[in-house]
DOZA-876991 format. One record per residue: chain; residue number from 1; x, y, z of N, C-alpha, C in turn. Coordinates in steps of 0.02 Angstrom, whole numbers, plus 50000, padded with zeros to 5 digits. Layout:
# residues N
+--------+-----+--------+---------+-------+---------+----------+-------+--------+---------+-------+
| chaine | num | n.east | n.north |  n.up | ca.east | ca.north | ca.up | c.east | c.north |  c.up |
+--------+-----+--------+---------+-------+---------+----------+-------+--------+---------+-------+
|      A | NUM |      X |       Y |     Z |       X |        Y |     Z |      X |       Y |     Z |
...
+--------+-----+--------+---------+-------+---------+----------+-------+--------+---------+-------+
# end
This chain:
# residues 163
+--------+-----+--------+---------+-------+---------+----------+-------+--------+---------+-------+
| chaine | num | n.east | n.north |  n.up | ca.east | ca.north | ca.up | c.east | c.north |  c.up |
+--------+-----+--------+---------+-------+---------+----------+-------+--------+---------+-------+
|      A |   1 |  50045 |   49944 | 50001 |   50000 |    50004 | 49998 |  50045 |   50061 | 49998 |
|      A |   2 |  50029 |   50110 | 49960 |   50072 |    50171 | 49954 |  50045 |   50225 | 50002 |
|      A |   3 |  50082 |   50285 | 50001 |   50064 |    50340 | 50041 |  49988 |   50364 | 50032 |
|      A |   4 |  49971 |   50375 | 49974 |   49903 |    50394 | 49959 |  49854 |   50346 | 49981 |
|      A |   5 |  49867 |   50280 | 49970 |   49817 |    50232 | 49992 |  49809 |   50229 | 50068 |
|      A |   6 |  49866 |   50237 | 50103 |   49864 |    50231 | 50174 |  49828 |   50294 | 50204 |
|      A |   7 |  49842 |   50352 | 50176 |   49805 |    50414 | 50197 |  49731 |   50412 | 50180 |
|      A |   8 |  49719 |   50383 | 50121 |   49650 |    50377 | 50099 |  49607 |   50335 | 50148 |
|      A |   9 |  49635 |   50278 | 50166 |   49604 |    50227 | 50214 |  49594 |   50265 | 50282 |
|      A |  10 |  49648 |   50302 | 50305 |   49644 |    50334 | 50372 |  49588 |   50391 | 50364 |
|      A |  11 |  49586 |   50426 | 50310 |   49536 |    50478 | 50302 |  49464 |   50451 | 50304 |
|      A |  12 |  49456 |   50388 | 50291 |   49387 |    50361 | 50293 |  49358 |   50364 | 50363 |
|      A |  13 |  49401 |   50371 | 50416 |   49380 |    50374 | 50484 |  49382 |   50447 | 50509 |
|      A |  14 |  49399 |   50493 | 50466 |   49411 |    50563 | 50486 |  49382 |   50612 | 50437 |
|      A |  15 |  49320 |   50617 | 50430 |   49285 |    50662 | 50386 |  49259 |   50728 | 50421 |
|      A |  16 |  49242 |   50719 | 50480 |   49218 |    50779 | 50520 |  49275 |   50828 | 50536 |
|      A |  17 |  49269 |   50889 | 50520 |   49323 |    50937 | 50532 |  49341 |   50944 | 50601 |
|      A |  18 |  49288 |   50932 | 50642 |   49307 |    50938 | 50714 |  49353 |   50879 | 50739 |
|      A |  19 |  49338 |   50824 | 50709 |   49381 |    50765 | 50727 |  49454 |   50775 | 50702 |
|      A |  20 |  49462 |   50804 | 50639 |   49524 |    50817 | 50617 |  49564 |   50868 | 50659 |
|      A |  21 |  49528 |   50921 | 50684 |   49558 |    50967 | 50730 |  49576 |   50937 | 50795 |
|      A |  22 |  49532 |   50894 | 50824 |   49553 |    50860 | 50885 |  49617 |   50816 | 50879 |
|      A |  23 |  49622 |   50785 | 50817 |   49677 |    50751 | 50806 |  49740 |   50795 | 50800 |
|      A |  24 |  49734 |   50852 | 50769 |   49790 |    50897 | 50761 |  49818 |   50915 | 50832 |
|      A |  25 |  49779 |   50914 | 50878 |   49801 |    50926 | 50949 |  49822 |   50864 | 50985 |
|      A |  26 |  49776 |   50815 | 50982 |   49788 |    50751 | 51022 |  49846 |   50712 | 50998 |
|      A |  27 |  49855 |   50702 | 50934 |   49907 |    50654 | 50910 |  49978 |   50678 | 50930 |
|      A |  28 |  49989 |   50746 | 50923 |   50056 |    50767 | 50943 |  50067 |   50758 | 51018 |
|      A |  29 |  50011 |   50768 | 51059 |   50019 |    50759 | 51130 |  50031 |   50685 | 51146 |
|      A |  30 |  50004 |   50638 | 51112 |   50011 |    50569 | 51120 |  50084 |   50550 | 51105 |
|      A |  31 |  50110 |   50577 | 51048 |   50178 |    50560 | 51025 |  50225 |   50588 | 51076 |
|      A |  32 |  50214 |   50653 | 51097 |   50263 |    50676 | 51148 |  50257 |   50640 | 51213 |
|      A |  33 |  50198 |   50622 | 51233 |   50190 |    50578 | 51293 |  50228 |   50514 | 51290 |
|      A |  34 |  50224 |   50480 | 51230 |   50260 |    50417 | 51221 |  50333 |   50427 | 51223 |
|      A |  35 |  50357 |   50481 | 51184 |   50432 |    50490 | 51184 |  50458 |   50512 | 51250 |
|      A |  36 |  50416 |   50545 | 51288 |   50436 |    50565 | 51359 |  50441 |   50504 | 51402 |
|      A |  37 |  50388 |   50464 | 51403 |   50391 |    50406 | 51450 |  50446 |   50357 | 51424 |
|      A |  38 |  50462 |   50350 | 51364 |   50515 |    50306 | 51341 |  50583 |   50335 | 51338 |
|      A |  39 |  50591 |   50398 | 51367 |   50653 |    50429 | 51367 |  50701 |   50406 | 51425 |
|      A |  40 |  50675 |   50364 | 51462 |   50711 |    50328 | 51513 |  50700 |   50255 | 51507 |
|      A |  41 |  50746 |   50211 | 51520 |   50817 |    50227 | 51541 |  50856 |   50247 | 51481 |
|      A |  42 |  50916 |   50276 | 51498 |   50963 |    50298 | 51448 |  51024 |   50257 | 51450 |
|      A |  43 |  51038 |   50229 | 51394 |   51099 |    50189 | 51385 |  51153 |   50229 | 51343 |
|      A |  44 |  51210 |   50238 | 51375 |   51263 |    50280 | 51340 |  51303 |   50234 | 51299 |
|      A |  45 |  51298 |   50238 | 51235 |   51338 |    50203 | 51186 |  51387 |   50250 | 51148 |
|      A |  46 |  51448 |   50244 | 51165 |   51499 |    50286 | 51134 |  51481 |   50360 | 51134 |
|      A |  47 |  51456 |   50381 | 51189 |   51438 |    50452 | 51197 |  51369 |   50471 | 51167 |
|      A |  48 |  51332 |   50420 | 51141 |   51268 |    50435 | 51114 |  51217 |   50405 | 51161 |
|      A |  49 |  51166 |   50447 | 51181 |   51112 |    50430 | 51226 |  51060 |   50384 | 51186 |
|      A |  50 |  51053 |   50326 | 51202 |   51005 |    50279 | 51170 |  50951 |   50262 | 51222 |
|      A |  51 |  50889 |   50276 | 51203 |   50834 |    50265 | 51243 |  50783 |   50221 | 51207 |
|      A |  52 |  50733 |   50194 | 51243 |   50679 |    50163 | 51206 |  50643 |   50208 | 51155 |
|      A |  53 |  50638 |   50274 | 51170 |   50613 |    50321 | 51126 |  50654 |   50330 | 51062 |
|      A |  54 |  50716 |   50324 | 51066 |   50761 |    50327 | 51010 |  50751 |   50269 | 50964 |
|      A |  55 |  50750 |   50212 | 50996 |   50739 |    50149 | 50956 |  50668 |   50149 | 50919 |
|      A |  56 |  50620 |   50166 | 50955 |   50552 |    50172 | 50929 |  50551 |   50225 | 50873 |
|      A |  57 |  50583 |   50282 | 50885 |   50582 |    50335 | 50834 |  50616 |   50312 | 50769 |
|      A |  58 |  50678 |   50277 | 50778 |   50710 |    50255 | 50716 |  50664 |   50201 | 50678 |
|      A |  59 |  50634 |   50158 | 50716 |   50593 |    50107 | 50680 |  50534 |   50141 | 50648 |
|      A |  60 |  50504 |   50186 | 50678 |   50448 |    50226 | 50647 |  50474 |   50262 | 50585 |
|      A |  61 |  50528 |   50302 | 50591 |   50560 |    50335 | 50534 |  50570 |   50287 | 50475 |
|      A |  62 |  50596 |   50228 | 50489 |   50610 |    50186 | 50437 |  50545 |   50163 | 50400 |
|      A |  63 |  50493 |   50152 | 50440 |   50429 |    50137 | 50408 |  50403 |   50195 | 50364 |
|      A |  64 |  50412 |   50255 | 50387 |   50392 |    50314 | 50351 |  50431 |   50320 | 50288 |
|      A |  65 |  50499 |   50310 | 50290 |   50542 |    50314 | 50233 |  50525 |   50260 | 50181 |
|      A |  66 |  50509 |   50202 | 50204 |   50487 |    50150 | 50156 |  50423 |   50168 | 50123 |
|      A |  67 |  50380 |   50203 | 50155 |   50313 |    50222 | 50128 |  50323 |   50279 | 50075 |
|      A |  68 |  50369 |   50327 | 50088 |   50380 |    50385 | 50045 |  50442 |   50418 | 50071 |
|      A |  69 |  50487 |   50431 | 50023 |   50550 |    50460 | 50045 |  50546 |   50532 | 50070 |
|      A |  70 |  50507 |   50574 | 50032 |   50503 |    50645 | 50055 |  50465 |   50650 | 50121 |
|      A |  71 |  50404 |   50618 | 50125 |   50367 |    50621 | 50188 |  50408 |   50587 | 50244 |
|      A |  72 |  50443 |   50533 | 50225 |   50481 |    50499 | 50272 |  50537 |   50540 | 50303 |
|      A |  73 |  50568 |   50579 | 50263 |   50617 |    50625 | 50293 |  50589 |   50679 | 50337 |
|      A |  74 |  50535 |   50704 | 50317 |   50498 |    50755 | 50358 |  50479 |   50721 | 50427 |
|      A |  75 |  50444 |   50661 | 50421 |   50425 |    50631 | 50481 |  50485 |   50608 | 50525 |
|      A |  76 |  50539 |   50588 | 50497 |   50598 |    50574 | 50537 |  50626 |   50634 | 50574 |
|      A |  77 |  50622 |   50693 | 50539 |   50646 |    50750 | 50577 |  50598 |   50772 | 50631 |
|      A |  78 |  50531 |   50763 | 50621 |   50484 |    50779 | 50667 |  50490 |   50733 | 50729 |
|      A |  79 |  50499 |   50669 | 50714 |   50510 |    50617 | 50765 |  50573 |   50634 | 50808 |
|      A |  80 |  50627 |   50656 | 50772 |   50683 |    50671 | 50811 |  50673 |   50730 | 50856 |
|      A |  81 |  50635 |   50781 | 50834 |   50613 |    50838 | 50874 |  50573 |   50811 | 50938 |
|      A |  82 |  50526 |   50767 | 50926 |   50488 |    50744 | 50982 |  50530 |   50700 | 51032 |
|      A |  83 |  50574 |   50661 | 51003 |   50620 |    50622 | 51049 |  50660 |   50670 | 51093 |
|      A |  84 |  50692 |   50723 | 51059 |   50728 |    50771 | 51096 |  50687 |   50810 | 51148 |
|      A |  85 |  50627 |   50826 | 51129 |   50583 |    50859 | 51185 |  50567 |   50810 | 51237 |
|      A |  86 |  50548 |   50748 | 51217 |   50537 |    50696 | 51271 |  50600 |   50686 | 51316 |
|      A |  87 |  50657 |   50687 | 51285 |   50720 |    50678 | 51328 |  50728 |   50736 | 51374 |
|      A |  88 |  50716 |   50799 | 51352 |   50717 |    50860 | 51397 |  50668 |   50850 | 51455 |
|      A |  89 |  50608 |   50830 | 51440 |   50560 |    50828 | 51493 |  50581 |   50771 | 51545 |
|      A |  90 |  50612 |   50718 | 51521 |   50633 |    50658 | 51563 |  50692 |   50681 | 51607 |
|      A |  91 |  50725 |   50738 | 51593 |   50782 |    50761 | 51634 |  50758 |   50788 | 51696 |
|      A |  92 |  50693 |   50801 | 51702 |   50665 |    50829 | 51764 |  50657 |   50772 | 51817 |
|      A |  93 |  50629 |   50787 | 51869 |   50621 |    50740 | 51928 |  50579 |   50682 | 51899 |
|      A |  94 |  50579 |   50624 | 51936 |   50542 |    50566 | 51914 |  50470 |   50580 | 51915 |
|      A |  95 |  50442 |   50621 | 51964 |   50374 |    50636 | 51965 |  50353 |   50687 | 51904 |
|      A |  96 |  50398 |   50733 | 51890 |   50381 |    50773 | 51833 |  50384 |   50737 | 51767 |
|      A |  97 |  50435 |   50689 | 51758 |   50440 |    50648 | 51697 |  50376 |   50606 | 51691 |
|      A |  98 |  50360 |   50573 | 51742 |   50300 |    50523 | 51740 |  50236 |   50568 | 51729 |
|      A |  99 |  50231 |   50619 | 51771 |   50171 |    50661 | 51768 |  50159 |   50693 | 51699 |
|      A | 100 |  50219 |   50716 | 51674 |   50212 |    50747 | 51608 |  50196 |   50700 | 51551 |
|      A | 101 |  50232 |   50643 | 51551 |   50221 |    50591 | 51502 |  50150 |   50562 | 51503 |
|      A | 102 |  50131 |   50548 | 51564 |   50062 |    50511 | 51570 |  50009 |   50566 | 51556 |
|      A | 103 |  50018 |   50627 | 51581 |   49972 |    50680 | 51570 |  49961 |   50701 | 51495 |
|      A | 104 |  50019 |   50704 | 51457 |   50015 |    50715 | 51379 |  49978 |   50657 | 51352 |
|      A | 105 |  49996 |   50598 | 51367 |   49966 |    50543 | 51335 |  49891 |   50533 | 51348 |
|      A | 106 |  49875 |   50542 | 51410 |   49801 |    50539 | 51431 |  49762 |   50596 | 51397 |
|      A | 107 |  49784 |   50658 | 51405 |   49747 |    50713 | 51377 |  49740 |   50710 | 51298 |
|      A | 108 |  49794 |   50685 | 51269 |   49794 |    50672 | 51195 |  49740 |   50622 | 51179 |
|      A | 109 |  49736 |   50570 | 51215 |   49680 |    50517 | 51200 |  49618 |   50549 | 51214 |
|      A | 110 |  49606 |   50592 | 51262 |   49542 |    50622 | 51274 |  49520 |   50661 | 51209 |
|      A | 111 |  49568 |   50697 | 51184 |   49554 |    50737 | 51123 |  49533 |   50689 | 51068 |
|      A | 112 |  49572 |   50632 | 51062 |   49554 |    50581 | 51011 |  49482 |   50553 | 51015 |
|      A | 113 |  49463 |   50532 | 51079 |   49401 |    50507 | 51094 |  49342 |   50558 | 51081 |
|      A | 114 |  49355 |   50620 | 51099 |   49305 |    50674 | 51085 |  49299 |   50680 | 51011 |
|      A | 115 |  49353 |   50682 | 50975 |   49348 |    50688 | 50901 |  49304 |   50634 | 50872 |
|      A | 116 |  49319 |   50576 | 50894 |   49278 |    50515 | 50864 |  49208 |   50519 | 50886 |
|      A | 117 |  49190 |   50547 | 50941 |   49121 |    50557 | 50963 |  49084 |   50605 | 50909 |
|      A | 118 |  49125 |   50658 | 50890 |   49098 |    50703 | 50839 |  49091 |   50666 | 50774 |
|      A | 119 |  49141 |   50623 | 50760 |   49139 |    50586 | 50695 |  49081 |   50530 | 50694 |
|      A | 120 |  49069 |   50507 | 50752 |   49019 |    50454 | 50756 |  49046 |   50382 | 50727 |
|      A | 121 |  49109 |   50381 | 50729 |   49142 |    50321 | 50704 |  49196 |   50298 | 50749 |
|      A | 122 |  49212 |   50233 | 50752 |   49268 |    50210 | 50796 |  49335 |   50235 | 50765 |
|      A | 123 |  49386 |   50236 | 50807 |   49453 |    50253 | 50781 |  49477 |   50201 | 50732 |
|      A | 124 |  49521 |   50223 | 50688 |   49551 |    50182 | 50633 |  49588 |   50125 | 50660 |
|      A | 125 |  49621 |   50133 | 50716 |   49668 |    50080 | 50744 |  49627 |   50018 | 50765 |
|      A | 126 |  49565 |   50026 | 50775 |   49525 |    49965 | 50790 |  49525 |   49917 | 50737 |
|      A | 127 |  49524 |   49938 | 50673 |   49528 |    49901 | 50617 |  49599 |   49883 | 50587 |
|      A | 128 |  49652 |   49925 | 50604 |   49715 |    49922 | 50575 |  49763 |   49955 | 50623 |
|      A | 129 |  49803 |   49917 | 50657 |   49849 |    49942 | 50705 |  49904 |   49988 | 50675 |
|      A | 130 |  49918 |   49980 | 50605 |   49964 |    50027 | 50574 |  49939 |   50101 | 50574 |
|      A | 131 |  49874 |   50113 | 50589 |   49850 |    50181 | 50597 |  49881 |   50216 | 50653 |
|      A | 132 |  49912 |   50182 | 50700 |   49952 |    50215 | 50753 |  50011 |   50249 | 50722 |
|      A | 133 |  50036 |   50229 | 50665 |   50087 |    50259 | 50629 |  50060 |   50311 | 50580 |
|      A | 134 |  50005 |   50294 | 50552 |   49976 |    50340 | 50499 |  49948 |   50399 | 50529 |
|      A | 135 |  49922 |   50397 | 50589 |   49891 |    50454 | 50622 |  49943 |   50514 | 50624 |
|      A | 136 |  50000 |   50512 | 50650 |   50045 |    50569 | 50648 |  50060 |   50591 | 50577 |
|      A | 137 |  50067 |   50544 | 50531 |   50077 |    50566 | 50460 |  50014 |   50606 | 50436 |
|      A | 138 |  49958 |   50584 | 50453 |   49893 |    50617 | 50432 |  49891 |   50687 | 50454 |
|      A | 139 |  49908 |   50696 | 50523 |   49906 |    50764 | 50546 |  49957 |   50811 | 50510 |
|      A | 140 |  50016 |   50783 | 50496 |   50068 |    50825 | 50462 |  50043 |   50837 | 50391 |
|      A | 141 |  50018 |   50791 | 50353 |   49992 |    50799 | 50286 |  49935 |   50845 | 50287 |
|      A | 142 |  49889 |   50841 | 50330 |   49828 |    50889 | 50337 |  49854 |   50957 | 50348 |
|      A | 143 |  49904 |   50968 | 50387 |   49932 |    51035 | 50393 |  49964 |   51065 | 50334 |
|      A | 144 |  50001 |   51019 | 50297 |   50030 |    51041 | 50235 |  49974 |   51054 | 50183 |
|      A | 145 |  49921 |   51019 | 50179 |   49864 |    51032 | 50134 |  49835 |   51100 | 50153 |
|      A | 146 |  49825 |   51117 | 50219 |   49803 |    51178 | 50242 |  49841 |   51238 | 50216 |
|      A | 147 |  49904 |   51224 | 50211 |   49953 |    51274 | 50187 |  49957 |   51279 | 50107 |
|      A | 148 |  49917 |   51239 | 50082 |   49912 |    51241 | 50006 |  49963 |   51196 | 49969 |
|      A | 149 |  49997 |   51157 | 50007 |   50053 |    51115 | 49984 |  50026 |   51042 | 49965 |
|      A | 150 |  50067 |   51008 | 49929 |   50054 |    50938 | 49914 |  49985 |   50924 | 49873 |
|      A | 151 |  49971 |   50973 | 49825 |   49910 |    50969 | 49790 |  49902 |   50905 | 49751 |
|      A | 152 |  49957 |   50877 | 49725 |   49953 |    50814 | 49688 |  49934 |   50758 | 49735 |
|      A | 153 |  49964 |   50755 | 49792 |   49944 |    50706 | 49840 |  49872 |   50712 | 49864 |
|      A | 154 |  49851 |   50772 | 49872 |   49778 |    50785 | 49889 |  49732 |   50758 | 49839 |
|      A | 155 |  49753 |   50771 | 49774 |   49709 |    50744 | 49716 |  49714 |   50665 | 49722 |
|      A | 156 |  49771 |   50639 | 49729 |   49781 |    50568 | 49727 |  49738 |   50534 | 49780 |
|      A | 157 |  49738 |   50564 | 49842 |   49696 |    50541 | 49896 |  49621 |   50540 | 49879 |
|      A | 158 |  49603 |   50592 | 49846 |   49533 |    50600 | 49828 |  49512 |   50552 | 49778 |
|      A | 159 |  49561 |   50524 | 49737 |   49545 |    50477 | 49684 |  49543 |   50404 | 49710 |
|      A | 160 |  49563 |   50389 | 49772 |   49566 |    50324 | 49800 |  49501 |   50297 | 49805 |
|      A | 161 |  49485 |   50235 | 49795 |   49422 |    50202 | 49804 |  49402 |   50210 | 49879 |
|      A | 162 |  49337 |   50224 | 49885 |   49310 |    50227 | 49951 |  49313 |   50297 | 49983 |
|      A | 163 |  49333 |   50347 | 49947 |   49343 |    50417 | 49971 |  49290 |   50458 | 49938 |
+--------+-----+--------+---------+-------+---------+----------+-------+--------+---------+-------+
# end
């Protein structure tokens, strides 16, 4: 399945503009919550801080790169930013690290659930667990669409069956 097909399938669950807006807030919160919680423990390998967040970020970036090189590079950069932010939050006290990570994760999911209440449809991950990876990509692509970018991709998504 290519980029347009993945986004098209994800879009089937996200037609209501309020749902898309709640995702634009909730998904980044969830990603930051995850990268924060996975920013510990830190393993020092030749002066490089390796955490579960780094490993997960690299694996996700590889998936995005396989899907589409341009969007994969953008997603890899954004993931690196979120991993770095999560690492900074994790430098605080244990209570702040856990509270921040769990808080971001939980509030992000509240946004998601409210959005799907507006949509009147279950979240996409219920049918396809890969949508946990497609969700952040969807938010980025929707932002780029709002800026008037990626018109070809927007047309391609519109031409996919079921849209």
